[in-house]
C-alpha positions as CSV (number, residue, x, y, z in Angstrom):
1,X,0.6,-3.2,6.1
2,X,-2.7,-4.7,7.8
3,X,-2.2,-5.1,11.7
4,X,-2.9,-7.8,13.7
5,X,-2.2,-8.6,17.5
6,X,0.8,-10.0,17.0
7,X,2.5,-6.6,15.8
8,X,1.1,-2.9,15.9
9,X,3.3,-1.6,13.6
10,X,2.9,-1.4,9.8
11,X,4.9,0.0,7.2
12,X,4.6,1.7,3.5
13,X,7.0,2.7,1.0
14,X,7.5,5.9,-0.2
15,X,9.9,7.3,-2.9
16,X,13.3,7.6,-1.5
17,X,12.2,6.4,1.8
18,X,9.6,4.4,4.4
19,X,6.6,5.3,6.4
20,X,5.7,3.5,9.8
21,X,3.2,3.5,11.4
22,X,3.0,3.3,15.2
23,X,0.8,3.1,18.3
24,X,0.3,6.9,18.1
25,X,2.4,8.6,15.5
26,X,3.0,8.2,11.9
27,X,6.7,8.7,10.5
28,X,8.5,9.0,7.1
29,X,11.9,8.9,6.7
30,X,13.4,10.1,3.3
31,X,17.3,10.4,2.4
32,X,18.0,13.4,1.0
33,X,21.1,13.4,-2.0
34,X,23.7,15.1,0.4
35,X,22.7,11.1,2.8
36,X,21.0,13.6,5.3
37,X,17.9,11.9,6.7
38,X,14.9,14.0,7.6
39,X,11.7,13.1,8.9
40,X,8.1,13.6,8.1
41,X,6.2,13.1,11.5
42,X,2.4,12.9,12.2
43,X,0.8,12.4,15.6
44,X,-1.8,9.2,14.9
45,X,-5.5,11.3,15.7
46,X,-8.6,9.1,14.7
47,X,-12.2,10.6,15.8
48,X,-14.4,8.6,17.5
49,X,-17.0,8.1,15.2
50,X,-14.4,6.2,13.1
51,X,-12.9,4.2,15.6
52,X,-16.6,2.9,16.4
53,X,-16.5,2.0,12.5
54,X,-13.4,0.2,12.7
55,X,-15.3,-2.0,15.3
56,X,-17.7,-3.1,12.8
57,X,-16.9,-6.8,10.8
58,X,-17.4,-5.8,6.7
59,X,-17.4,-2.0,7.8
60,X,-13.9,-1.6,9.0
61,X,-12.0,-3.0,6.1
62,X,-13.4,0.0,3.7
63,X,-12.7,2.7,6.8
64,X,-9.4,1.3,7.1
65,X,-8.3,1.3,3.6
66,X,-9.8,4.9,3.2
67,X,-7.8,6.1,5.8
68,X,-4.5,4.7,5.0
69,X,-4.9,6.1,1.3
70,X,-5.4,9.7,3.2
71,X,-2.3,9.1,5.4
72,X,-0.2,7.5,3.0
73,X,-0.9,10.2,0.4
74,X,0.5,12.7,2.9
75,X,3.8,10.7,3.6
76,X,3.9,9.9,-0.2
77,X,3.8,13.8,-1.1
78,X,5.9,14.6,1.4
79,X,8.7,12.4,0.0
80,X,8.1,13.4,-3.3
81,X,8.2,16.9,-2.4
82,X,11.8,16.2,-1.4
83,X,13.0,14.3,-4.2
84,X,11.6,16.8,-6.3
85,X,13.5,19.7,-4.5
86,X,16.8,17.4,-4.9
87,X,16.4,16.9,-8.5
88,X,16.1,20.5,-8.7
89,X,19.1,21.3,-6.5
90,X,21.3,19.0,-8.7
91,X,19.8,20.3,-12.0
92,X,20.4,24.1,-10.6
93,X,24.4,22.7,-9.7
94,X,24.9,21.4,-13.5
95,X,23.6,24.6,-15.1
96,X,24.5,27.3,-12.7
97,X,24.0,30.1,-14.8
98,X,20.3,29.7,-14.8
99,X,20.0,29.9,-10.8
100,X,18.3,32.8,-9.5
101,X,19.2,34.3,-6.1
102,X,16.8,32.9,-3.2
103,X,17.0,32.2,0.4
104,X,16.3,28.6,0.8
105,X,14.8,27.0,3.8
106,X,16.9,24.4,5.6
107,X,14.3,22.9,7.6
108,X,10.6,22.0,6.2
109,X,8.0,24.0,8.4
110,X,4.9,21.7,7.5
111,X,1.9,22.0,5.9
112,X,-0.9,23.7,6.5
113,X,-4.0,22.3,7.1
114,X,-5.7,22.7,3.8
115,X,-2.9,21.2,2.1
116,X,-3.1,18.1,4.1
117,X,-6.9,17.9,3.8
118,X,-6.3,18.6,0.1
119,X,-3.4,15.8,-0.2
120,X,-5.6,13.4,2.1
121,X,-9.0,13.7,-0.3
122,X,-6.6,13.4,-3.1
123,X,-5.1,10.0,-2.2
124,X,-8.6,8.6,-1.0
125,X,-10.2,9.8,-4.8
126,X,-6.9,8.3,-6.4
127,X,-7.6,4.9,-4.7
128,X,-11.2,5.0,-5.5
129,X,-10.8,5.9,-9.0
130,X,-8.2,3.4,-9.8
131,X,-10.5,0.5,-8.0
132,X,-13.1,1.3,-9.8
133,X,-11.0,1.4,-13.1
134,X,-9.6,-1.9,-12.0
135,X,-13.0,-3.4,-11.2
136,X,-15.0,-2.5,-14.1
137,X,-12.5,-2.5,-17.1
138,X,-11.9,-7.0,-16.6
139,X,-15.7,-7.4,-16.3
140,X,-16.4,-5.0,-19.6
141,X,-13.3,-7.2,-21.4
142,X,-14.3,-10.5,-20.7
143,X,-18.3,-9.4,-21.5
144,X,-16.9,-8.3,-24.8
145,X,-14.4,-11.0,-25.9
146,X,-16.2,-14.1,-24.3
147,X,-20.2,-13.0,-24.1
148,X,-21.0,-16.2,-25.5
149,X,-18.3,-18.8,-24.1
150,X,-20.1,-20.0,-21.2
151,X,-23.9,-20.9,-20.2
152,X,-23.1,-20.7,-16.5
153,X,-22.2,-17.3,-15.3
154,X,-19.6,-19.0,-12.7
155,X,-17.4,-19.4,-15.9
156,X,-17.7,-15.7,-16.7
157,X,-16.7,-14.4,-13.5
158,X,-13.8,-16.6,-13.3
159,X,-12.5,-16.0,-16.4
160,X,-13.1,-11.9,-16.0
161,X,-11.2,-12.9,-12.2
162,X,-8.4,-14.4,-14.3
163,X,-8.4,-11.2,-17.0
164,X,-7.9,-9.0,-14.2
165,X,-4.6,-11.1,-12.5
166,X,-3.5,-10.4,-15.7
167,X,-3.8,-7.0,-16.2
168,X,-2.7,-6.8,-12.5
169,X,0.6,-8.5,-13.3
170,X,1.2,-6.6,-16.4
171,X,0.5,-3.5,-14.6
172,X,2.9,-4.4,-11.9
173,X,5.9,-5.9,-13.8
174,X,6.0,-2.6,-16.7
175,X,6.3,0.0,-13.8
176,X,8.3,-2.3,-12.1
177,X,10.9,-1.5,-14.7
178,X,10.7,2.1,-14.3
179,X,14.0,3.2,-12.3
180,X,11.6,5.6,-10.2
181,X,9.0,2.8,-9.3
182,X,12.1,0.0,-8.7
183,X,13.4,2.2,-6.0
184,X,9.9,2.0,-4.3
185,X,10.1,-1.3,-4.7
186,X,13.2,-1.7,-2.8
187,X,12.0,0.6,-0.2
188,X,8.8,-1.8,0.4
189,X,11.6,-4.8,0.7
190,X,13.6,-3.0,3.4
191,X,10.0,-2.0,5.4
192,X,9.3,-6.0,5.4
193,X,13.1,-6.8,6.2
194,X,12.9,-4.1,9.2
195,X,9.7,-5.3,10.6
196,X,10.3,-9.2,9.9
197,X,13.8,-8.4,12.3
198,X,12.0,-6.6,15.1
199,X,9.3,-8.9,15.3
200,X,12.2,-11.5,15.3
201,X,13.7,-9.8,18.5
202,X,17.0,-9.4,16.8
203,X,19.0,-5.9,16.8
204,X,17.9,-3.4,14.1
205,X,20.9,-3.3,12.4
206,X,21.9,-3.2,8.6
207,X,23.5,-6.9,8.5
208,X,20.9,-8.4,10.8
209,X,18.2,-7.1,8.4
210,X,19.4,-7.8,5.4
211,X,19.0,-11.3,6.6
212,X,15.3,-11.2,6.6
213,X,13.0,-11.9,3.6
214,X,11.6,-9.1,1.9
215,X,8.3,-11.2,1.4
216,X,6.2,-10.5,4.7
217,X,2.6,-12.2,5.5
218,X,0.9,-8.9,6.5
219,X,1.7,-7.1,3.4
220,X,-1.0,-5.5,1.5
221,X,-0.3,-7.3,-1.7
222,X,-1.9,-10.0,0.0
223,X,-5.4,-7.6,0.4
224,X,-5.2,-7.2,-3.4
225,X,-5.3,-10.8,-4.3
226,X,-7.9,-11.4,-2.1
227,X,-10.0,-8.7,-3.3
228,X,-9.8,-10.8,-7.1
229,X,-10.7,-13.9,-5.4
230,X,-13.7,-12.7,-3.0
231,X,-15.1,-10.8,-6.3
232,X,-15.3,-14.1,-8.1
233,X,-17.1,-15.6,-5.2
234,X,-19.7,-12.9,-4.3
235,X,-20.1,-11.8,-8.0
236,X,-21.3,-15.6,-8.5
237,X,-24.0,-15.6,-6.3
238,X,-27.5,-16.5,-7.6
239,X,-28.9,-13.2,-7.2
240,X,-26.2,-11.0,-8.8
241,X,-27.4,-11.9,-12.8
242,X,-26.9,-9.7,-15.3
243,X,-28.7,-9.2,-19.0
244,X,-26.1,-6.5,-20.6
245,X,-22.3,-5.3,-20.2
246,X,-23.7,-2.3,-18.4
247,X,-25.9,-4.4,-15.9
248,X,-22.8,-6.2,-15.4
249,X,-20.2,-3.6,-14.5
250,X,-22.9,-1.4,-12.4
251,X,-23.4,-4.2,-10.6
252,X,-19.5,-4.6,-10.0
253,X,-18.9,-0.8,-8.4
254,X,-22.5,-1.5,-6.7
255,X,-20.9,-4.5,-4.8
256,X,-17.0,-3.3,-4.5
257,X,-17.4,-1.9,-0.7
258,X,-18.7,-5.4,0.2
259,X,-15.9,-7.4,-1.8
260,X,-13.4,-4.7,-0.3
261,X,-15.0,-5.9,3.1
262,X,-15.2,-9.4,2.6
263,X,-11.2,-9.6,1.8
264,X,-10.5,-7.6,4.5
265,X,-11.9,-10.1,6.9
266,X,-10.6,-12.8,5.0
267,X,-7.5,-11.3,5.3
268,X,-7.4,-10.9,8.7
269,X,-8.4,-14.5,9.2
270,X,-5.9,-15.7,7.1
271,X,-2.8,-14.0,9.4
272,X,-5.2,-15.4,12.5
273,X,-4.5,-18.9,11.3
274,X,-0.9,-18.2,9.6
275,X,0.9,-20.2,12.0
276,X,-1.3,-23.8,11.4
277,X,0.9,-25.7,9.2
278,X,-2.0,-26.3,6.5
279,X,-3.5,-23.3,6.4
280,X,-0.5,-20.8,6.6
281,X,-0.6,-21.9,3.0
282,X,-4.0,-19.4,2.2
283,X,-1.5,-16.2,2.4
284,X,0.8,-17.4,-0.2
285,X,-0.9,-15.9,-3.1
286,X,0.0,-12.6,-1.5
287,X,3.5,-13.2,-1.0
288,X,4.0,-14.6,-4.5
289,X,2.9,-10.9,-5.7
290,X,5.2,-9.3,-3.5
291,X,7.8,-11.4,-5.6
292,X,6.7,-8.2,-8.4
293,X,5.9,-5.4,-5.6
294,X,9.3,-5.9,-3.7
295,X,12.9,-5.7,-4.6
296,X,15.7,-6.5,-3.0
297,X,16.9,-3.1,-1.3
298,X,20.6,-1.8,-0.6
299,X,22.1,-1.2,2.3
300,X,21.6,2.4,2.2
301,X,17.9,2.0,1.8
302,X,17.8,-0.5,4.9
303,X,19.7,2.1,6.6
304,X,16.7,4.9,5.9
305,X,14.4,2.4,6.8
306,X,15.8,1.4,10.3
307,X,16.0,5.2,11.1
308,X,12.4,5.4,10.2
309,X,11.3,2.6,12.6
310,X,13.4,3.9,15.2
311,X,12.4,7.4,15.4
312,X,8.2,5.8,15.4
313,X,9.6,3.7,18.3
314,X,11.1,6.8,20.2
315,X,8.0,8.7,19.6
316,X,5.7,6.2,20.9
317,X,7.7,5.8,23.9
318,X,7.7,9.8,24.6
319,X,4.1,10.3,23.7
320,X,2.9,6.8,26.0
């Protein structure tokens, strides 16, 4: 979740758990099959040169996205490991004859540096690859199907943006129908509810948290929508022309960092203006997208989210 001056806390849903980022530490809470809540805690350490880049407009958006992808993948991997261990344990209980004598460690000892780096790199590469595909495919589809429909490039760019939105909505809809992703989106909703409850000054109880909306103005879903809108504007500039499908695709790829950087700045701008009655509607497309990327959480999922947030607050206070 993007951060602003009103809240330093951001969250991210992971498989069977929630990660919250505070001032000094990132904490993931995961509920195991035995109802125990376990935590994965990572101090927030950022190199000085990265901090310097985060102060440069346009550049800070790309740096922040890549950093979030790297750190988020570590917490997601921890959550998936816990989920896989529980599934394996459940299977062994169902088939006791297949169990092999073993001693199981009750407490996770942590990851080696090579594992952390490897997962972080994999997360960044996955994001880059996914973004490249999502950028190139709509442009190629539009060029192949509608090459002669418009004389003006703007028309082609608008149609490309529409294709991109359709692909995005279809992708989110179909993956949300799978049980695993549905639970992920429920935790996403729980994360939003907890942050909204905290920002409103209410006590973090399940009953209080459940009163709040699962939609949140600063969710990263808004960023996804803005990349499409900003992309249409940037690609329509008169000096970004193309004569073939290949030129069109590689121009999109070359301009991807600019589109991401501008989209981040637009997101910051809409966050800053969200209290102004008319301008607050600029952030509504992101809220509409959250109708797909979040689901109403169950009480036990809200409890995990509260535990993660409270643990993050506790560690932040200790470190401070």
